[in-house]
N, CA, C and O atoms as a DFTB+ gen file, in Angstrom:
256 C
 N C O
     1  1    -118.011    -115.198    -100.719
     2  2    -117.379    -114.117     -99.977
     3  2    -117.295    -114.520     -98.507
     4  3    -118.289    -114.945     -97.919
     5  1    -116.125    -114.389     -97.924
     6  2    -115.952    -114.773     -96.523
     7  2    -116.548    -113.714     -95.603
     8  3    -116.838    -112.595     -96.026
     9  1    -116.726    -114.088     -94.334
    10  2    -117.260    -113.160     -93.341
    11  2    -116.360    -111.930     -93.223
    12  3    -116.841    -110.806     -93.086
    13  1    -115.042    -112.162     -93.280
    14  2    -114.085    -111.060     -93.168
    15  2    -114.212    -110.123     -94.370
    16  3    -114.193    -108.903     -94.209
    17  1    -114.343    -110.697     -95.595
    18  2    -114.490    -109.875     -96.795
    19  2    -115.768    -109.058     -96.751
    20  3    -115.771    -107.888     -97.134
    21  1    -116.857    -109.665     -96.285
    22  2    -118.126    -108.938     -96.244
    23  2    -118.071    -107.822     -95.212
    24  3    -118.679    -106.770     -95.409
    25  1    -117.350    -108.034     -94.115
    26  2    -117.219    -106.989     -93.100
    27  2    -116.423    -105.813     -93.646
    28  3    -116.719    -104.663     -93.323
    29  1    -115.427    -106.085     -94.462
    30  2    -114.599    -105.023     -95.028
    31  2    -115.374    -104.197     -96.041
    32  3    -115.064    -103.025     -96.252
    33  1    -116.385    -104.800     -96.675
    34  2    -117.126    -104.087     -97.701
    35  2    -118.271    -103.253     -97.125
    36  3    -118.892    -102.480     -97.855
    37  1    -118.558    -103.393     -95.845
    38  2    -119.632    -102.641     -95.189
    39  2    -119.121    -101.245     -94.855
    40  3    -117.993    -101.072     -94.394
    41  1    -119.974    -100.253     -95.098
    42  2    -119.604     -98.874     -94.783
    43  2    -119.447     -98.697     -93.277
    44  3    -120.242     -99.222     -92.497
    45  1    -118.425     -97.961     -92.876
    46  2    -118.195     -97.723     -91.449
    47  2    -119.362     -96.954     -90.857
    48  3    -119.902     -96.040     -91.479
    49  1    -119.743     -97.338     -89.637
    50  2    -120.827     -96.666     -88.934
    51  2    -120.306     -96.190     -87.587
    52  3    -119.409     -96.793     -86.998
    53  1    -120.885     -95.099     -87.116
    54  2    -120.468     -94.492     -85.857
    55  2    -121.671     -94.333     -84.950
    56  3    -122.791     -94.130     -85.420
    57  1    -121.436     -94.426     -83.630
    58  2    -122.529     -94.220     -82.683
    59  2    -122.702     -92.734     -82.401
    60  3    -122.013     -91.897     -82.984
    61  1    -123.636     -92.411     -81.494
    62  2    -123.957     -91.007     -81.188
    63  2    -122.785     -90.259     -80.552
    64  3    -122.766     -89.028     -80.557
    65  1    -121.819     -90.981     -80.009
    66  2    -120.631     -90.353     -79.415
    67  2    -119.473     -90.268     -80.399
    68  3    -118.388     -89.806     -80.047
    69  1    -119.702     -90.715     -81.639
    70  2    -118.659     -90.647     -82.649
    71  2    -117.701     -91.822     -82.636
    72  3    -116.658     -91.784     -83.289
    73  1    -118.048     -92.875     -81.891
    74  2    -117.197     -94.064     -81.837
    75  2    -117.517     -94.983     -83.006
    76  3    -118.681     -95.158     -83.367
    77  1    -116.477     -95.571     -83.599
    78  2    -116.649     -96.517     -84.695
    79  2    -117.300     -97.781     -84.153
    80  3    -116.855     -98.326     -83.143
    81  1    -118.349     -98.249     -84.816
    82  2    -119.067     -99.440     -84.370
    83  2    -118.396    -100.674     -84.960
    84  3    -118.223    -100.785     -86.174
    85  1    -118.018    -101.603     -84.073
    86  2    -117.428    -102.852     -84.516
    87  2    -118.496    -103.931     -84.564
    88  3    -119.432    -103.926     -83.764
    89  1    -118.353    -104.856     -85.508
    90  2    -119.394    -105.853     -85.750
    91  2    -118.924    -107.282     -85.569
    92  3    -119.708    -108.218     -85.724
    93  1    -117.643    -107.462     -85.241
    94  2    -117.104    -108.812     -85.127
    95  2    -116.107    -108.854     -83.972
    96  3    -115.314    -107.927     -83.807
    97  1    -116.137    -109.913     -83.175
    98  2    -115.204    -110.004     -82.046
    99  2    -113.731    -109.932     -82.474
   100  3    -112.880    -109.517     -81.686
   101  1    -113.431    -110.326     -83.691
   102  2    -112.044    -110.293     -84.165
   103  2    -111.516    -108.864     -84.284
   104  3    -110.310    -108.657     -84.417
   105  1    -112.405    -107.887     -84.237
   106  2    -112.002    -106.486     -84.314
   107  2    -111.544    -105.943     -82.950
   108  3    -111.068    -104.811     -82.856
   109  1    -111.692    -106.750     -81.907
   110  2    -111.279    -106.338     -80.567
   111  2    -109.889    -106.918     -80.301
   112  3    -109.723    -108.137     -80.265
   113  1    -108.899    -106.057     -80.116
   114  2    -107.537    -106.558     -79.874
   115  2    -107.462    -107.373     -78.584
   116  3    -108.187    -107.119     -77.622
   117  1    -106.573    -108.352     -78.592
   118  2    -106.351    -109.167     -77.401
   119  2    -105.145    -108.633     -76.645
   120  3    -104.332    -107.883     -77.185
   121  1    -105.048    -109.034     -75.391
   122  2    -103.885    -108.731     -74.550
   123  2    -103.595    -107.233     -74.423
   124  3    -102.436    -106.821     -74.451
   125  1    -104.637    -106.430     -74.286
   126  2    -104.452    -104.994     -74.093
   127  2    -104.180    -104.711     -72.620
   128  3    -104.651    -105.427     -71.736
   129  1    -103.417    -103.661     -72.378
   130  2    -103.244    -103.192     -71.005
   131  2    -104.539    -102.505     -70.590
   132  3    -105.395    -102.236     -71.432
   133  1    -104.685    -102.224     -69.310
   134  2    -105.889    -101.541     -68.833
   135  2    -106.035    -100.179     -69.506
   136  3    -107.142     -99.775     -69.863
   137  1    -104.929     -99.479     -69.676
   138  2    -104.951     -98.177     -70.338
   139  2    -105.374     -98.311     -71.801
   140  3    -106.131     -97.484     -72.310
   141  1    -104.887     -99.350     -72.471
   142  2    -105.260     -99.578     -73.870
   143  2    -106.739     -99.933     -73.996
   144  3    -107.389     -99.536     -74.963
   145  1    -107.275    -100.676     -73.029
   146  2    -108.700    -101.029     -73.035
   147  2    -109.547     -99.767     -72.934
   148  3    -110.507     -99.598     -73.686
   149  1    -109.196     -98.889     -72.015
   150  2    -109.932     -97.631     -71.844
   151  2    -109.872     -96.816     -73.126
   152  3    -110.894     -96.303     -73.582
   153  1    -108.692     -96.692     -73.709
   154  2    -108.511     -95.938     -74.947
   155  2    -109.311     -96.560     -76.085
   156  3    -109.936     -95.848     -76.870
   157  1    -109.291     -97.899     -76.175
   158  2    -110.023     -98.599     -77.237
   159  2    -111.515     -98.307     -77.153
   160  3    -112.129     -97.932     -78.152
   161  1    -112.107     -98.477     -75.963
   162  2    -113.549     -98.295     -75.826
   163  2    -113.965     -96.822     -75.849
   164  3    -115.154     -96.523     -75.957
   165  1    -113.017     -95.912     -75.752
   166  2    -113.315     -94.497     -75.993
   167  2    -113.503     -94.237     -77.482
   168  3    -114.185     -93.286     -77.864
   169  1    -112.902     -95.079     -78.327
   170  2    -112.920     -94.885     -79.776
   171  2    -113.860     -95.836     -80.510
   172  3    -114.264     -95.560     -81.640
   173  1    -114.213     -96.964     -79.867
   174  2    -115.010     -98.000     -80.534
   175  2    -116.195     -98.397     -79.677
   176  3    -116.166     -98.255     -78.455
   177  1    -117.250     -98.901     -80.333
   178  2    -118.438     -99.406     -79.643
   179  2    -118.890    -100.681     -80.346
   180  3    -118.652    -100.849     -81.542
   181  1    -119.537    -101.577     -79.611
   182  2    -120.060    -102.803     -80.206
   183  2    -121.402    -102.536     -80.866
   184  3    -122.204    -101.741     -80.376
   185  1    -121.634    -103.213     -81.987
   186  2    -122.943    -103.143     -82.637
   187  2    -123.967    -103.836     -81.747
   188  3    -123.598    -104.640     -80.891
   189  1    -125.235    -103.535     -81.937
   190  2    -126.307    -104.183     -81.169
   191  2    -126.248    -105.696     -81.365
   192  3    -126.440    -106.455     -80.414
   193  1    -125.985    -106.135     -82.595
   194  2    -125.920    -107.560     -82.884
   195  2    -124.788    -108.218     -82.103
   196  3    -124.964    -109.300     -81.542
   197  1    -123.624    -107.565     -82.065
   198  2    -122.490    -108.120     -81.339
   199  2    -122.770    -108.129     -79.837
   200  3    -122.409    -109.084     -79.148
   201  1    -123.398    -107.094     -79.332
   202  2    -123.776    -107.075     -77.917
   203  2    -124.724    -108.225     -77.590
   204  3    -124.571    -108.888     -76.564
   205  1    -125.699    -108.458     -78.459
   206  2    -126.657    -109.546     -78.224
   207  2    -125.973    -110.905     -78.287
   208  3    -126.312    -111.798     -77.511
   209  1    -125.015    -111.079     -79.199
   210  2    -124.282    -112.339     -79.314
   211  2    -123.428    -112.591     -78.074
   212  3    -123.243    -113.737     -77.665
   213  1    -122.915    -111.527     -77.482
   214  2    -121.994    -111.683     -76.365
   215  2    -122.700    -111.620     -75.009
   216  3    -122.046    -111.684     -73.968
   217  1    -124.010    -111.497     -75.016
   218  2    -124.771    -111.400     -73.774
   219  2    -124.652    -112.692     -72.973
   220  3    -124.774    -113.784     -73.528
   221  1    -124.418    -112.570     -71.689
   222  2    -124.294    -113.719     -70.791
   223  2    -125.506    -113.734     -69.874
   224  3    -125.784    -112.753     -69.184
   225  1    -126.215    -114.834     -69.870
   226  2    -127.366    -114.991     -68.980
   227  2    -126.886    -114.969     -67.530
   228  3    -125.785    -115.435     -67.234
   229  1    -127.695    -114.438     -66.638
   230  2    -127.349    -114.396     -65.216
   231  2    -127.029    -115.799     -64.689
   232  3    -126.155    -115.957     -63.837
   233  1    -127.730    -116.808     -65.189
   234  2    -127.519    -118.178     -64.740
   235  2    -126.126    -118.698     -65.119
   236  3    -125.628    -119.638     -64.499
   237  1    -125.498    -118.092     -66.134
   238  2    -124.191    -118.527     -66.595
   239  2    -123.041    -117.829     -65.878
   240  3    -121.880    -118.196     -66.061
   241  1    -123.356    -116.823     -65.062
   242  2    -122.320    -116.092     -64.347
   243  2    -121.904    -116.852     -63.090
   244  3    -122.719    -117.552     -62.489
   245  1    -120.652    -116.719     -62.695
   246  2    -120.227    -117.370     -61.455
   247  2    -120.904    -116.717     -60.260
   248  3    -121.271    -115.544     -60.323
   249  1    -121.072    -117.458     -59.177
   250  2    -121.704    -116.865     -57.984
   251  2    -120.825    -115.767     -57.396
   252  3    -119.599    -115.813     -57.487
   253  1    -121.475    -114.789     -56.800
   254  2    -120.722    -113.680     -56.195
   255  2    -120.623    -113.847     -54.699
   256  3    -120.026    -113.010     -54.023
């Protein structure tokens, strides 16, 4: 079973605000306008696992 197939078979989960929790970066649309980004994140939230995978260490950030 592929990663995509296993993700489709998982029951949808929602956070405390009623947003659908996404579990894979491929679920985030690319090339959204600023308005679309705001609308998207009003409806969706990242899973804890996805947040941890996407975490950037302070040392990896560009200098300010």
